[in-house]
C-alpha positions in Angstrom: -12.5 11.6 -11.3 -12.5 14.5 -13.6 -13.7 14.5 -17.2 -10.2 14.0 -18.7 -9.8 10.7 -16.8 -13.3 9.5 -17.4 -12.9 9.9 -21.1 -9.5 8.2 -21.2 -10.8 5.3 -19.2 -13.8 4.9 -21.4 -11.5 4.7 -24.5 -9.2 2.3 -22.8 -6.2 4.5 -23.2 -2.8 3.0 -22.6 0.6 4.7 -22.7 4.1 3.2 -23.1 7.3 5.1 -22.3 10.8 3.8 -21.5 10.1 0.4 -19.8 6.8 1.6 -18.3 3.2 0.9 -19.3 0.3 3.0 -18.0 -3.2 1.6 -18.3 -5.8 4.3 -17.5 -8.8 2.1 -17.5 -7.3 -0.4 -15.1 -5.4 2.4 -13.2 -2.2 0.4 -13.4 1.4 1.4 -13.8 3.8 -1.3 -14.7 7.6 -1.5 -15.1 8.0 -4.5 -17.3 5.9 -7.2 -15.7 6.0 -5.6 -12.3 2.9 -3.8 -11.0 4.0 -0.6 -9.2 2.1 0.7 -6.2 1.0 4.3 -6.9 -1.1 6.6 -4.8 -4.4 7.6 -6.6 -3.6 11.2 -7.0 0.0 10.6 -8.1 -1.5 8.3 -10.8 -3.9 11.0 -11.9 -1.1 13.6 -12.1 1.0 11.3 -14.2 -1.9 10.7 -16.6 -2.5 14.5 -16.8 1.2 15.2 -17.6 1.3 12.5 -20.3 -2.0 13.6 -21.9 -0.7 17.2 -22.0 2.9 16.4 -23.0 2.7 18.7 -26.0 3.1 21.8 -23.7 4.3 23.1 -20.4 1.6 22.9 -17.8 1.6 25.5 -15.0 0.3 25.5 -11.5 -3.2 26.6 -12.5 -3.5 23.9 -15.1 -2.5 21.2 -12.5 -4.9 22.6 -9.8 -7.8 22.6 -12.3 -7.1 19.3 -14.0 -6.0 17.2 -11.1 -7.4 18.9 -8.0 -10.6 20.1 -9.5 -9.8 23.8 -8.6 -9.4 23.1 -4.9 -6.9 25.1 -2.9 -3.5 23.4 -3.0 -0.2 24.7 -1.5 3.0 25.0 -3.4 4.6 22.3 -1.2 1.8 19.9 -2.0 2.3 20.4 -5.7 6.0 19.9 -5.4 5.7 16.8 -3.3 3.2 15.2 -5.8 5.4 16.0 -8.8 8.4 14.5 -6.9 6.2 11.4 -6.2 5.4 11.0 -9.9 9.1 11.3 -10.7 10.0 8.6 -8.1 7.3 6.3 -9.5 8.8 6.3 -13.0 12.5 6.3 -12.0 13.0 10.0 -12.7 14.4 12.7 -10.4 14.6 16.4 -10.0 18.3 16.2 -11.1 17.9 13.8 -13.9 14.6 15.1 -15.4 14.8 12.5 -18.1 11.0 12.2 -18.3 9.6 15.2 -16.5 11.3 18.5 -17.0 10.9 21.6 -14.9 10.7 25.0 -16.6 11.5 27.7 -13.9 8.5 30.0 -13.3 6.6 28.3 -16.1 5.7 24.8 -14.9 6.5 21.2 -15.9 6.3 19.1 -19.0 6.5 15.3 -19.7 9.3 15.1 -22.3 9.7 11.3 -22.6 8.9 9.5 -25.8 5.3 8.1 -25.5 3.4 5.5 -27.5 -0.3 5.8 -27.1 -2.7 2.9 -27.8 -6.4 3.4 -27.7 -8.3 0.1 -27.5 -11.8 0.2 -28.9 -12.5 -3.5 -28.3 -14.8 -4.6 -25.4 -13.1 -3.4 -22.3 -12.2 -5.9 -19.5 -15.0 -6.7 -17.0 -14.9 -4.3 -14.1 -13.3 -5.5 -11.0 -15.5 -6.1 -8.0 -15.2 -3.4 -5.3 -12.7 -4.1 -2.6 -15.3 -3.5 0.1 -18.8 -5.0 -0.2 -21.8 -4.2 2.0 -20.8 -3.2 5.5 -21.0 -6.0 8.1 -23.8 -5.9 10.6 -23.2 -3.1 13.0 -24.9 -2.5 16.4 -25.3 1.1 17.4 -25.8 1.6 21.1 -25.7 4.5 23.6 -24.0 4.7 27.0 -24.0 7.5 29.6 -20.8 9.2 30.5 -19.9 10.3 34.0 -21.4 13.8 33.5 -24.7 12.5 31.9 -23.7 13.0 28.3 -25.0 10.3 25.9 -22.3 8.7 23.8 -23.1 6.7 20.7 -20.9 3.7 20.0 -20.9 0.9 17.5 -19.8 -2.7 17.5 -19.1 -4.6 14.2 -17.0 -7.6 13.2 -15.7 -10.5 15.2 -12.5 -11.8 16.7 -10.0 -10.1 18.9 -11.5 -6.9 20.4 -10.1 -3.6 19.0 -11.3 -0.4 20.5 -10.8 2.8 18.4 -10.7 6.0 20.3 -12.7 8.8 18.8 -10.8 11.4 16.7 -11.8 14.9 15.6 -15.1 14.6 13.6 -16.7 11.3 13.2 -20.1 9.7 12.4 -20.3 6.0 13.2 -23.0 5.4 10.5 -22.1 7.9 7.9 -18.4 6.7 7.7 -19.5 3.4 6.2 -20.5 5.3 3.1 -17.2 7.2 3.1 -14.5 6.9 0.4 -12.2 8.1 3.1 -13.0 5.8 6.0 -14.9 2.7 4.6 -11.9 0.8 3.3 -10.3 0.9 6.8 -13.5 -0.1 8.5 -14.0 -3.1 6.2 -10.4 -4.2 6.7 -10.5 -3.9 10.5 -13.9 -5.6 11.0 -12.8 -8.5 8.8 -10.3 -9.5 11.4 -11.3 -7.9 14.7 -14.4 -7.0 16.8 -14.2 -3.3 16.2 -15.6 -1.0 18.8 -15.7 2.7 18.0 -17.7 5.8 19.1 -18.6 9.3 18.3 -16.9 11.9 20.4 -19.2 14.2 22.4 -20.1 17.3 20.4 -20.4 15.5 17.1 -21.9 12.6 15.2 -24.7 10.7 17.0 -23.4 11.6 20.5 -24.8 14.6 22.4 -23.8 17.9 20.8 -24.6 20.1 23.9 -22.3 18.3 26.3 -19.3 19.9 28.1 -16.1 19.5 26.1 -12.7 19.0 27.6 -9.7 16.6 27.2 -10.6 14.9 30.5 -14.2 14.4 29.3 -12.8 12.7 26.2 -10.9 10.2 28.3 -13.9 9.6 30.6 -16.0 8.9 27.5 -13.6 6.2 26.3 -13.8 4.6 29.8 -17.6 4.7 29.6 -17.7 3.1 26.1 -15.3 0.3 27.1 -17.3 -0.5 30.2 -20.6 -0.5 28.3 -19.2 -2.7 25.6 -18.2 -5.3 28.2 -14.6 -5.8 27.1 -12.1 -6.7 29.7 -8.8 -6.8 27.8 -8.4 -5.3 24.3 -6.1 -3.6 21.8 -6.5 0.2 21.7 -6.2 2.2 18.5 -5.7 5.9 18.5 -5.8 7.9 15.3 -4.8 11.6 15.1 -6.3 13.3 18.1 -7.4 10.0 19.5 -3.7 9.2 20.3 -3.4 11.4 23.4 -6.8 10.1 24.7 -5.6 6.5 24.2 -2.3 7.2 25.9 -3.9 8.6 29.0 -6.4 5.8 29.1 -3.6 3.2 28.9 -1.7 5.0 31.7 -4.8 4.8 33.9 -5.8 1.2 32.9 -2.6 -0.7 31.8 -4.1 -4.0 32.9 -6.8 -3.7 30.3 -4.8 -2.6 27.3 -3.0 -5.5 25.6 -1.6 -3.5 22.7 -1.5 0.3 22.0 -1.5 1.5 18.4 -0.9 5.2 17.7 -1.2 6.6 14.2 -0.7 10.2 13.1 -0.9 11.7 16.6 1.1 13.8 19.1 1.5 14.0 22.8 1.2 17.8 22.8 -1.4 20.0 21.1 -0.8 22.7 18.6 -0.7 25.5 21.2 2.1 23.7 23.0 4.4 23.8 19.9 5.3 27.4 19.9 3.8 30.9 19.1 3.6 30.3 15.4 1.4 27.3 15.8 -0.8 29.1 18.4 -1.3 31.9 15.9 -2.4 29.4 13.3 -4.9 28.0 15.8 -6.5 31.4 16.2 -6.8 31.9 12.5 -8.4 28.4 12.1 -10.9 29.1 14.8 -12.0 32.3 13.1 -12.5 30.4 9.8 -14.5 27.7 11.6 -16.9 30.2 13.2 -17.3 32.3 10.0 -17.6 29.7 7.3 -18.2 26.2 8.6 -21.9 26.1 8.0 -22.1 28.0 4.7 -23.3 26.4 1.5 -20.0 27.4 -0.2 -17.5 24.7 0.9 -14.5 27.0 0.4 -13.9 27.5 4.2 -14.2 23.8 4.9 -11.9 23.0 1.9 -9.0 24.5 3.9 -9.4 21.8 6.5 -9.9 19.1 3.9 -6.6 20.1 2.3 -4.9 19.7 5.6 -6.3 16.2 6.2 -6.2 14.8 2.7 -4.1 17.0 0.4 -3.7 14.1 -2.0 -7.3 13.0 -2.0 -9.4 12.7 -5.1 -12.3 15.2 -5.9 -14.8 12.6 -4.6 -12.9 12.1 -1.3 -12.5 15.8 -0.8 -16.2 16.4 -1.4 -17.1 13.7 1.1 -14.8 15.2 3.7 -16.2 18.7 3.1 -19.7 17.3 3.7 -18.6 15.3 6.8 -17.5 18.5 8.5 -20.7 20.3 7.9 -23.0 17.3 8.8 -21.1 16.0 11.8 -21.0 19.1 14.1 -21.7 22.8 14.4 -19.2 25.6 13.9 -19.2 26.3 17.6 -18.5 22.7 18.5 -15.8 22.4 15.9 -13.9 25.2 17.7 -14.6 23.7 21.2 -13.4 20.3 20.1 -10.3 21.8 18.5 -9.4 24.0 21.5 -9.7 21.1 23.9 -7.0 19.2 22.1 -4.8 22.1 21.3 -4.1 22.6 25.0 -3.1 19.0 25.7 0.4 18.2 26.8 1.1 14.8 28.2 4.6 14.4 26.9 6.0 14.3 30.4 3.8 11.2 31.2 5.1 9.1 28.3 8.0 7.5 30.2 5.4 6.1 32.6 3.7 4.1 29.8 4.5 0.4 30.0 2.1 -1.1 27.5 3.3 -2.7 24.2 3.1 0.2 21.8 3.3 0.7 18.0 3.6 4.2 16.7 3.1 5.0 13.0 3.4 8.4 11.3 3.7 9.6 7.7 6.8 11.5 6.7 4.9 14.2 4.9 1.9 14.5 7.2 0.3 17.8 6.3 -1.6 18.2 9.6 0.6 16.7 12.4 4.3 17.0 11.7 6.4 13.8 11.4 8.6 15.1 14.2 5.7 14.9 16.7 5.2 11.2 16.0 8.9 10.5 16.3 9.1 12.5 19.6 6.2 10.5 21.0 7.7 7.1 20.1 11.1 8.1 21.4 9.7 8.9 24.9 7.7 5.6 25.2 9.9 2.7 26.5 10.1 -0.1 24.0 7.8 1.5 21.5 8.2 0.4 17.8 8.2 3.3 15.4 7.2 2.9 11.7 7.6 5.7 9.3 5.1 5.6 6.4 5.5 7.4 3.1 3.0 10.1 1.9 1.5 13.4 2.9 -2.1 12.6 3.7 -3.0 12.8 7.3 -5.7 10.1 6.8 -4.9 6.9 5.0 -6.7 6.6 1.7 -7.7 3.5 -0.2 -5.0 2.4 -2.7 -2.1 4.1 -1.0 0.9 1.8 -0.3 1.0 3.3 3.2 -2.5 2.0 4.0 -1.5 -1.6 3.2 1.7 -1.2 5.2 -0.2 0.1 8.2 -2.7 -2.7 8.2 0.1 -5.2 7.9 2.0 -3.7 10.8 -1.1 -3.7 13.0 -1.8 -7.4 12.2 1.8 -8.4 12.9 1.8 -6.3 16.1 -1.4 -7.8 17.4 -0.2 -11.3 16.7 3.0 -10.7 18.7 
């Protein structure tokens, strides 16, 4: 959180406008007595606009004040401003509270009453996630001799999570990006997850291919000793999960696919292939540098709505989890994947979830994937982050959908 929000929270600043009340210290937005769900960055943007309501704030002001100077696209700015408007019952046409000034910026124009409470602030709420549950880190040997690190935590129905691009089974427990999901899943399930070859605690010098990814999942499942289980694929782990379920349908009781695609970026047209080439160059040239500017580009694709803390963590994860060369190898292996033609052969109960504004994998790819799988349930989630962050309404919705699906 930037200095502006730290100072306001310390003072206990509260704002009232129309029928809304904004409590900065508690990070709550209410409409009357109703507590409204608001994404963390949307909340921060609303606070910034209200605090600077005496003037028009431009793009540079917003990037510095809300995003901490990070690279932000015009579409991301627009989507966040629209999200603020929706949260407070405004719109681009109405502009009763937030007015756009063409080529200048935006300004909060509603009548605001500000109350600064100097009395003893309320006791801080306990963190949602406490210490991580006991986790066993083990190693298994893949078919080609590569050592794959996997971890088991929690109890209950077994849930295997296929590896996605960049992971670290120990480091993720400290993560403001991943830890809330790990806590939620291990509270209800016996969660088995692993580091993909080429990164994390697994061998970095192993051969990398899509087939190897699938064989690694097979090796982990066998080593963990689970016979039947639910399988969760996130992002690039979706295609790996699909192929595993096609080969071993008798073992997969439920298949959950979030934010993924059945075809890689290079299979989506020449423009996407050109983008891949540019990203590979950036990886090789800037991945390992002290200056995080190169890695920030990838962070902005994965969590464009993340806080400064979440962005910094994801920047560090990229550098600490793998090498520049492996980052390219891992990316290339998935970009060439195309298993769309196999989807009609999948006959496992399947839940597909995808965010409408996903900044990394287009919403259409998730919709196409679900439409090609017989009987698949498709859930559209709101928001633009590729990864689900703590406090987002979409995160709670996804966990609820998973719980209902696994009970069915």
